FISEMAR-553653 format. One record per residue (C-alpha): residue number from 1; x, y, z; residue in one letter. Coordinates in steps of 0.05 Angstrom, whole numbers, plus 5000, padded with zeros to 4 digits. Example, Ala and Ser with C-alpha at 12.3 -4.5 7.8 and 13.67 -1.06 7.14 Angstrom:
2
<atom><n>1</n><east>5246</east><north>4910</north><up>5156</up><res>A</res></atom>
<atom><n>2</n><east>5273</east><north>4979</north><up>5143</up><res>S</res></atom>
//
This chain:
239
<atom><n>1</n><east>8984</east><north>3947</north><up>1579</up><res>M</res></atom>
<atom><n>2</n><east>9038</east><north>3903</north><up>1592</up><res>I</res></atom>
<atom><n>3</n><east>9010</east><north>3825</north><up>1594</up><res>E</res></atom>
<atom><n>4</n><east>9071</east><north>3768</north><up>1603</up><res>V</res></atom>
<atom><n>5</n><east>9051</east><north>3708</north><up>1603</up><res>T</res></atom>
<atom><n>6</n><east>9088</east><north>3642</north><up>1617</up><res>N</res></atom>
<atom><n>7</n><east>9158</east><north>3671</north><up>1597</up><res>L</res></atom>
<atom><n>8</n><east>9228</east><north>3642</north><up>1604</up><res>V</res></atom>
<atom><n>9</n><east>9295</east><north>3655</north><up>1582</up><res>K</res></atom>
<atom><n>10</n><east>9343</east><north>3594</north><up>1583</up><res>R</res></atom>
<atom><n>11</n><east>9419</east><north>3603</north><up>1583</up><res>Y</res></atom>
<atom><n>12</n><east>9451</east><north>3537</north><up>1580</up><res>G</res></atom>
<atom><n>13</n><east>9410</east><north>3492</north><up>1620</up><res>D</res></atom>
<atom><n>14</n><east>9393</east><north>3555</north><up>1672</up><res>R</res></atom>
<atom><n>15</n><east>9330</east><north>3586</north><up>1667</up><res>N</res></atom>
<atom><n>16</n><east>9350</east><north>3662</north><up>1675</up><res>V</res></atom>
<atom><n>17</n><east>9270</east><north>3687</north><up>1669</up><res>V</res></atom>
<atom><n>18</n><east>9231</east><north>3612</north><up>1686</up><res>D</res></atom>
<atom><n>19</n><east>9160</east><north>3613</north><up>1674</up><res>N</res></atom>
<atom><n>20</n><east>9136</east><north>3687</north><up>1689</up><res>L</res></atom>
<atom><n>21</n><east>9069</east><north>3715</north><up>1684</up><res>S</res></atom>
<atom><n>22</n><east>9047</east><north>3785</north><up>1702</up><res>F</res></atom>
<atom><n>23</n><east>9005</east><north>3840</north><up>1676</up><res>T</res></atom>
<atom><n>24</n><east>9003</east><north>3928</north><up>1677</up><res>V</res></atom>
<atom><n>25</n><east>8958</east><north>3953</north><up>1680</up><res>D</res></atom>
<atom><n>26</n><east>8944</east><north>4030</north><up>1636</up><res>K</res></atom>
<atom><n>27</n><east>8964</east><north>4084</north><up>1693</up><res>G</res></atom>
<atom><n>28</n><east>8994</east><north>4045</north><up>1737</up><res>Q</res></atom>
<atom><n>29</n><east>9070</east><north>4055</north><up>1777</up><res>I</res></atom>
<atom><n>30</n><east>9096</east><north>3971</north><up>1777</up><res>V</res></atom>
<atom><n>31</n><east>9165</east><north>3962</north><up>1815</up><res>G</res></atom>
<atom><n>32</n><east>9203</east><north>3906</north><up>1797</up><res>F</res></atom>
<atom><n>33</n><east>9239</east><north>3881</north><up>1851</up><res>L</res></atom>
<atom><n>34</n><east>9303</east><north>3830</north><up>1862</up><res>G</res></atom>
<atom><n>35</n><east>9373</east><north>3813</north><up>1883</up><res>P</res></atom>
<atom><n>36</n><east>9423</east><north>3813</north><up>1825</up><res>N</res></atom>
<atom><n>37</n><east>9413</east><north>3755</north><up>1787</up><res>G</res></atom>
<atom><n>38</n><east>9332</east><north>3750</north><up>1797</up><res>A</res></atom>
<atom><n>39</n><east>9320</east><north>3760</north><up>1717</up><res>G</res></atom>
<atom><n>40</n><east>9293</east><north>3828</north><up>1734</up><res>K</res></atom>
<atom><n>41</n><east>9342</east><north>3869</north><up>1670</up><res>S</res></atom>
<atom><n>42</n><east>9328</east><north>3807</north><up>1634</up><res>T</res></atom>
<atom><n>43</n><east>9250</east><north>3805</north><up>1631</up><res>T</res></atom>
<atom><n>44</n><east>9254</east><north>3880</north><up>1609</up><res>M</res></atom>
<atom><n>45</n><east>9300</east><north>3871</north><up>1550</up><res>N</res></atom>
<atom><n>46</n><east>9247</east><north>3808</north><up>1529</up><res>I</res></atom>
<atom><n>47</n><east>9186</east><north>3856</north><up>1541</up><res>I</res></atom>
<atom><n>48</n><east>9225</east><north>3914</north><up>1498</up><res>T</res></atom>
<atom><n>49</n><east>9255</east><north>3866</north><up>1440</up><res>G</res></atom>
<atom><n>50</n><east>9322</east><north>3877</north><up>1456</up><res>Y</res></atom>
<atom><n>51</n><east>9332</east><north>3800</north><up>1467</up><res>I</res></atom>
<atom><n>52</n><east>9281</east><north>3742</north><up>1457</up><res>S</res></atom>
<atom><n>53</n><east>9249</east><north>3697</north><up>1496</up><res>A</res></atom>
<atom><n>54</n><east>9264</east><north>3619</north><up>1500</up><res>T</res></atom>
<atom><n>55</n><east>9187</east><north>3612</north><up>1503</up><res>S</res></atom>
<atom><n>56</n><east>9119</east><north>3652</north><up>1528</up><res>G</res></atom>
<atom><n>57</n><east>9086</east><north>3718</north><up>1504</up><res>T</res></atom>
<atom><n>58</n><east>9093</east><north>3787</north><up>1514</up><res>V</res></atom>
<atom><n>59</n><east>9040</east><north>3845</north><up>1493</up><res>K</res></atom>
<atom><n>60</n><east>9060</east><north>3907</north><up>1498</up><res>V</res></atom>
<atom><n>61</n><east>8994</east><north>3948</north><up>1493</up><res>N</res></atom>
<atom><n>62</n><east>8960</east><north>3893</north><up>1456</up><res>G</res></atom>
<atom><n>63</n><east>9015</east><north>3884</north><up>1396</up><res>Y</res></atom>
<atom><n>64</n><east>9054</east><north>3814</north><up>1406</up><res>D</res></atom>
<atom><n>65</n><east>9131</east><north>3839</north><up>1413</up><res>I</res></atom>
<atom><n>66</n><east>9148</east><north>3780</north><up>1367</up><res>Y</res></atom>
<atom><n>67</n><east>9094</east><north>3794</north><up>1312</up><res>D</res></atom>
<atom><n>68</n><east>9083</east><north>3864</north><up>1323</up><res>D</res></atom>
<atom><n>69</n><east>9154</east><north>3887</north><up>1343</up><res>P</res></atom>
<atom><n>70</n><east>9145</east><north>3963</north><up>1309</up><res>E</res></atom>
<atom><n>71</n><east>9083</east><north>3973</north><up>1335</up><res>K</res></atom>
<atom><n>72</n><east>9091</east><north>3948</north><up>1412</up><res>A</res></atom>
<atom><n>73</n><east>9161</east><north>3980</north><up>1409</up><res>K</res></atom>
<atom><n>74</n><east>9123</east><north>4054</north><up>1394</up><res>A</res></atom>
<atom><n>75</n><east>9091</east><north>4042</north><up>1460</up><res>C</res></atom>
<atom><n>76</n><east>9158</east><north>4033</north><up>1503</up><res>I</res></atom>
<atom><n>77</n><east>9208</east><north>4089</north><up>1525</up><res>G</res></atom>
<atom><n>78</n><east>9264</east><north>4047</north><up>1559</up><res>Y</res></atom>
<atom><n>79</n><east>9326</east><north>4068</north><up>1594</up><res>L</res></atom>
<atom><n>80</n><east>9363</east><north>4005</north><up>1613</up><res>P</res></atom>
<atom><n>81</n><east>9426</east><north>4009</north><up>1675</up><res>E</res></atom>
<atom><n>82</n><east>9473</east><north>4019</north><up>1620</up><res>Q</res></atom>
<atom><n>83</n><east>9434</east><north>4075</north><up>1570</up><res>P</res></atom>
<atom><n>84</n><east>9452</east><north>4070</north><up>1501</up><res>P</res></atom>
<atom><n>85</n><east>9472</east><north>4141</north><up>1484</up><res>V</res></atom>
<atom><n>86</n><east>9527</east><north>4153</north><up>1442</up><res>Y</res></atom>
<atom><n>87</n><east>9586</east><north>4189</north><up>1477</up><res>P</res></atom>
<atom><n>88</n><east>9616</east><north>4224</north><up>1413</up><res>D</res></atom>
<atom><n>89</n><east>9557</east><north>4261</north><up>1395</up><res>M</res></atom>
<atom><n>90</n><east>9533</east><north>4327</north><up>1438</up><res>K</res></atom>
<atom><n>91</n><east>9481</east><north>4326</north><up>1490</up><res>V</res></atom>
<atom><n>92</n><east>9434</east><north>4369</north><up>1451</up><res>R</res></atom>
<atom><n>93</n><east>9461</east><north>4333</north><up>1381</up><res>E</res></atom>
<atom><n>94</n><east>9442</east><north>4264</north><up>1405</up><res>Y</res></atom>
<atom><n>95</n><east>9368</east><north>4275</north><up>1432</up><res>L</res></atom>
<atom><n>96</n><east>9353</east><north>4305</north><up>1365</up><res>N</res></atom>
<atom><n>97</n><east>9378</east><north>4247</north><up>1335</up><res>F</res></atom>
<atom><n>98</n><east>9329</east><north>4205</north><up>1380</up><res>V</res></atom>
<atom><n>99</n><east>9271</east><north>4252</north><up>1368</up><res>A</res></atom>
<atom><n>100</n><east>9268</east><north>4244</north><up>1294</up><res>D</res></atom>
<atom><n>101</n><east>9283</east><north>4165</north><up>1301</up><res>L</res></atom>
<atom><n>102</n><east>9213</east><north>4163</north><up>1340</up><res>K</res></atom>
<atom><n>103</n><east>9187</east><north>4205</north><up>1293</up><res>K</res></atom>
<atom><n>104</n><east>9173</east><north>4275</north><up>1332</up><res>V</res></atom>
<atom><n>105</n><east>9141</east><north>4324</north><up>1286</up><res>K</res></atom>
<atom><n>106</n><east>9190</east><north>4381</north><up>1269</up><res>A</res></atom>
<atom><n>107</n><east>9138</east><north>4433</north><up>1289</up><res>S</res></atom>
<atom><n>108</n><east>9141</east><north>4400</north><up>1367</up><res>E</res></atom>
<atom><n>109</n><east>9215</east><north>4385</north><up>1363</up><res>K</res></atom>
<atom><n>110</n><east>9251</east><north>4446</north><up>1399</up><res>D</res></atom>
<atom><n>111</n><east>9189</east><north>4448</north><up>1449</up><res>K</res></atom>
<atom><n>112</n><east>9203</east><north>4373</north><up>1468</up><res>K</res></atom>
<atom><n>113</n><east>9278</east><north>4373</north><up>1469</up><res>L</res></atom>
<atom><n>114</n><east>9269</east><north>4431</north><up>1515</up><res>R</res></atom>
<atom><n>115</n><east>9227</east><north>4399</north><up>1564</up><res>Y</res></atom>
<atom><n>116</n><east>9258</east><north>4329</north><up>1564</up><res>V</res></atom>
<atom><n>117</n><east>9318</east><north>4363</north><up>1583</up><res>M</res></atom>
<atom><n>118</n><east>9293</east><north>4410</north><up>1637</up><res>K</res></atom>
<atom><n>119</n><east>9263</east><north>4359</north><up>1672</up><res>S</res></atom>
<atom><n>120</n><east>9317</east><north>4310</north><up>1671</up><res>T</res></atom>
<atom><n>121</n><east>9367</east><north>4374</north><up>1696</up><res>K</res></atom>
<atom><n>122</n><east>9413</east><north>4373</north><up>1639</up><res>I</res></atom>
<atom><n>123</n><east>9403</east><north>4440</north><up>1608</up><res>M</res></atom>
<atom><n>124</n><east>9469</east><north>4463</north><up>1636</up><res>D</res></atom>
<atom><n>125</n><east>9510</east><north>4404</north><up>1585</up><res>V</res></atom>
<atom><n>126</n><east>9467</east><north>4408</north><up>1526</up><res>S</res></atom>
<atom><n>127</n><east>9521</east><north>4431</north><up>1480</up><res>E</res></atom>
<atom><n>128</n><east>9578</east><north>4381</north><up>1526</up><res>R</res></atom>
<atom><n>129</n><east>9607</east><north>4308</north><up>1491</up><res>L</res></atom>
<atom><n>130</n><east>9570</east><north>4251</north><up>1519</up><res>I</res></atom>
<atom><n>131</n><east>9633</east><north>4233</north><up>1534</up><res>K</res></atom>
<atom><n>132</n><east>9655</east><north>4272</north><up>1580</up><res>H</res></atom>
<atom><n>133</n><east>9598</east><north>4279</north><up>1628</up><res>L</res></atom>
<atom><n>134</n><east>9593</east><north>4227</north><up>1696</up><res>S</res></atom>
<atom><n>135</n><east>9554</east><north>4164</north><up>1697</up><res>K</res></atom>
<atom><n>136</n><east>9493</east><north>4199</north><up>1731</up><res>G</res></atom>
<atom><n>137</n><east>9492</east><north>4250</north><up>1674</up><res>Y</res></atom>
<atom><n>138</n><east>9496</east><north>4189</north><up>1623</up><res>K</res></atom>
<atom><n>139</n><east>9436</east><north>4160</north><up>1653</up><res>Q</res></atom>
<atom><n>140</n><east>9389</east><north>4228</north><up>1655</up><res>R</res></atom>
<atom><n>141</n><east>9412</east><north>4241</north><up>1581</up><res>V</res></atom>
<atom><n>142</n><east>9384</east><north>4168</north><up>1571</up><res>G</res></atom>
<atom><n>143</n><east>9324</east><north>4185</north><up>1608</up><res>L</res></atom>
<atom><n>144</n><east>9310</east><north>4247</north><up>1574</up><res>A</res></atom>
<atom><n>145</n><east>9325</east><north>4206</north><up>1509</up><res>G</res></atom>
<atom><n>146</n><east>9271</east><north>4155</north><up>1524</up><res>A</res></atom>
<atom><n>147</n><east>9219</east><north>4205</north><up>1548</up><res>M</res></atom>
<atom><n>148</n><east>9219</east><north>4237</north><up>1479</up><res>L</res></atom>
<atom><n>149</n><east>9154</east><north>4215</north><up>1433</up><res>G</res></atom>
<atom><n>150</n><east>9118</east><north>4216</north><up>1497</up><res>D</res></atom>
<atom><n>151</n><east>9108</east><north>4144</north><up>1506</up><res>P</res></atom>
<atom><n>152</n><east>9054</east><north>4108</north><up>1532</up><res>E</res></atom>
<atom><n>153</n><east>9106</east><north>4059</north><up>1582</up><res>I</res></atom>
<atom><n>154</n><east>9157</east><north>4088</north><up>1612</up><res>L</res></atom>
<atom><n>155</n><east>9211</east><north>4031</north><up>1623</up><res>I</res></atom>
<atom><n>156</n><east>9271</east><north>4057</north><up>1674</up><res>M</res></atom>
<atom><n>157</n><east>9323</east><north>4000</north><up>1695</up><res>D</res></atom>
<atom><n>158</n><east>9349</east><north>4017</north><up>1766</up><res>D</res></atom>
<atom><n>159</n><east>9356</east><north>4091</north><up>1745</up><res>S</res></atom>
<atom><n>160</n><east>9316</east><north>4147</north><up>1795</up><res>A</res></atom>
<atom><n>161</n><east>9388</east><north>4160</north><up>1825</up><res>S</res></atom>
<atom><n>162</n><east>9408</east><north>4186</north><up>1755</up><res>A</res></atom>
<atom><n>163</n><east>9356</east><north>4243</north><up>1775</up><res>L</res></atom>
<atom><n>164</n><east>9384</east><north>4247</north><up>1850</up><res>D</res></atom>
<atom><n>165</n><east>9307</east><north>4227</north><up>1873</up><res>F</res></atom>
<atom><n>166</n><east>9326</east><north>4199</north><up>1948</up><res>A</res></atom>
<atom><n>167</n><east>9260</east><north>4162</north><up>1958</up><res>T</res></atom>
<atom><n>168</n><east>9202</east><north>4142</north><up>1913</up><res>D</res></atom>
<atom><n>169</n><east>9161</east><north>4194</north><up>1930</up><res>A</res></atom>
<atom><n>170</n><east>9208</east><north>4250</north><up>1900</up><res>A</res></atom>
<atom><n>171</n><east>9209</east><north>4203</north><up>1831</up><res>L</res></atom>
<atom><n>172</n><east>9138</east><north>4192</north><up>1835</up><res>R</res></atom>
<atom><n>173</n><east>9117</east><north>4262</north><up>1848</up><res>K</res></atom>
<atom><n>174</n><east>9165</east><north>4283</north><up>1781</up><res>A</res></atom>
<atom><n>175</n><east>9126</east><north>4225</north><up>1743</up><res>L</res></atom>
<atom><n>176</n><east>9060</east><north>4255</north><up>1761</up><res>S</res></atom>
<atom><n>177</n><east>9089</east><north>4324</north><up>1728</up><res>K</res></atom>
<atom><n>178</n><east>9091</east><north>4290</north><up>1653</up><res>L</res></atom>
<atom><n>179</n><east>9035</east><north>4316</north><up>1617</up><res>P</res></atom>
<atom><n>180</n><east>9016</east><north>4253</north><up>1583</up><res>W</res></atom>
<atom><n>181</n><east>9016</east><north>4209</north><up>1642</up><res>K</res></atom>
<atom><n>182</n><east>9055</east><north>4136</north><up>1619</up><res>P</res></atom>
<atom><n>183</n><east>9044</east><north>4071</north><up>1649</up><res>T</res></atom>
<atom><n>184</n><east>9114</east><north>4069</north><up>1696</up><res>V</res></atom>
<atom><n>185</n><east>9155</east><north>4001</north><up>1709</up><res>V</res></atom>
<atom><n>186</n><east>9209</east><north>4020</north><up>1755</up><res>L</res></atom>
<atom><n>187</n><east>9268</east><north>3963</north><up>1760</up><res>I</res></atom>
<atom><n>188</n><east>9307</east><north>3965</north><up>1819</up><res>S</res></atom>
<atom><n>189</n><east>9345</east><north>3926</north><up>1882</up><res>Q</res></atom>
<atom><n>190</n><east>9329</east><north>3977</north><up>1923</up><res>R</res></atom>
<atom><n>191</n><east>9259</east><north>3983</north><up>1967</up><res>V</res></atom>
<atom><n>192</n><east>9260</east><north>4049</north><up>1973</up><res>S</res></atom>
<atom><n>193</n><east>9259</east><north>4063</north><up>1912</up><res>S</res></atom>
<atom><n>194</n><east>9192</east><north>4024</north><up>1891</up><res>I</res></atom>
<atom><n>195</n><east>9158</east><north>4031</north><up>1961</up><res>R</res></atom>
<atom><n>196</n><east>9093</east><north>4067</north><up>1937</up><res>H</res></atom>
<atom><n>197</n><east>9092</east><north>4026</north><up>1873</up><res>A</res></atom>
<atom><n>198</n><east>9017</east><north>4008</north><up>1857</up><res>D</res></atom>
<atom><n>199</n><east>9044</east><north>3941</north><up>1861</up><res>K</res></atom>
<atom><n>200</n><east>9109</east><north>3908</north><up>1861</up><res>I</res></atom>
<atom><n>201</n><east>9126</east><north>3839</north><up>1828</up><res>V</res></atom>
<atom><n>202</n><east>9183</east><north>3813</north><up>1860</up><res>V</res></atom>
<atom><n>203</n><east>9233</east><north>3760</north><up>1830</up><res>L</res></atom>
<atom><n>204</n><east>9291</east><north>3715</north><up>1866</up><res>D</res></atom>
<atom><n>205</n><east>9327</east><north>3673</north><up>1819</up><res>D</res></atom>
<atom><n>206</n><east>9281</east><north>3678</north><up>1754</up><res>G</res></atom>
<atom><n>207</n><east>9219</east><north>3660</north><up>1795</up><res>H</res></atom>
<atom><n>208</n><east>9159</east><north>3703</north><up>1808</up><res>M</res></atom>
<atom><n>209</n><east>9174</east><north>3709</north><up>1893</up><res>A</res></atom>
<atom><n>210</n><east>9124</east><north>3757</north><up>1911</up><res>G</res></atom>
<atom><n>211</n><east>9058</east><north>3804</north><up>1876</up><res>L</res></atom>
<atom><n>212</n><east>9022</east><north>3857</north><up>1917</up><res>G</res></atom>
<atom><n>213</n><east>9037</east><north>3916</north><up>1949</up><res>T</res></atom>
<atom><n>214</n><east>9093</east><north>3940</north><up>2008</up><res>H</res></atom>
<atom><n>215</n><east>9055</east><north>3932</north><up>2061</up><res>T</res></atom>
<atom><n>216</n><east>9025</east><north>3857</north><up>2027</up><res>Q</res></atom>
<atom><n>217</n><east>9090</east><north>3834</north><up>2009</up><res>L</res></atom>
<atom><n>218</n><east>9121</east><north>3860</north><up>2075</up><res>Q</res></atom>
<atom><n>219</n><east>9058</east><north>3806</north><up>2112</up><res>Q</res></atom>
<atom><n>220</n><east>9067</east><north>3753</north><up>2060</up><res>T</res></atom>
<atom><n>221</n><east>9133</east><north>3747</north><up>2023</up><res>C</res></atom>
<atom><n>222</n><east>9205</east><north>3718</north><up>2052</up><res>P</res></atom>
<atom><n>223</n><east>9245</east><north>3747</north><up>1998</up><res>V</res></atom>
<atom><n>224</n><east>9215</east><north>3812</north><up>1999</up><res>Y</res></atom>
<atom><n>225</n><east>9216</east><north>3815</north><up>2081</up><res>Q</res></atom>
<atom><n>226</n><east>9294</east><north>3791</north><up>2070</up><res>E</res></atom>
<atom><n>227</n><east>9312</east><north>3845</north><up>2029</up><res>I</res></atom>
<atom><n>228</n><east>9281</east><north>3903</north><up>2073</up><res>C</res></atom>
<atom><n>229</n><east>9318</east><north>3866</north><up>2133</up><res>R</res></atom>
<atom><n>230</n><east>9375</east><north>3879</north><up>2096</up><res>S</res></atom>
<atom><n>231</n><east>9373</east><north>3941</north><up>2073</up><res>Q</res></atom>
<atom><n>232</n><east>9342</east><north>3971</north><up>2138</up><res>E</res></atom>
<atom><n>233</n><east>9416</east><north>3939</north><up>2166</up><res>K</res></atom>
<atom><n>234</n><east>9459</east><north>3972</north><up>2117</up><res>G</res></atom>
<atom><n>235</n><east>9423</east><north>4032</north><up>2121</up><res>E</res></atom>
<atom><n>236</n><east>9429</east><north>4046</north><up>2202</up><res>A</res></atom>
<atom><n>237</n><east>9505</east><north>4025</north><up>2195</up><res>S</res></atom>
<atom><n>238</n><east>9510</east><north>4077</north><up>2142</up><res>A</res></atom>
<atom><n>239</n><east>9479</east><north>4130</north><up>2187</up><res>S</res></atom>
//
């Protein structure tokens, strides 16, 4: 579904993403983990066509993101960390606008709007202006928009908290209920959000630091081990 090969993104004399290669297979839930500045969001912005790479290739469902951007982007529902919502629109109005952009059939639009609003728990604010919503609710609206059009790939940038999921198990349960079973990429700084992903990509300073399951990375990846230890200490202190 996603093929990233030798991807580089350079700003000045620094490689924010440095020779990164990985694949995401159809139907997988893949976690994308790393500290601030690791290159996670930059990588996803390249995959989704928001920004260009310095070098390397990205294919989405067989379509090159540069050669066939329209076809590649049509496969993706993307929720960045800052959702691209229009603050002066009402929630339902905005989602109706997104549905039109994604060419949702008119005969199915109302049903689809109700489904994504119910799934993301925003039915109760459907007639409110987006600018009057909390950050969490704005993320939910952004996720509802990303879900419209039944995208084959759903990419969520550190947004599990938008739906009040305490663990990745709860998030996986919710995702499993989606009728079209998308391939899912979860970008996070929190191990708890991606622990049970089918595969976890660990980034550190733009480099691939590890690739595998939670159990495998605990045994083989020092960066992952350190993130786990640090977050476990933080959780213990908080309790």
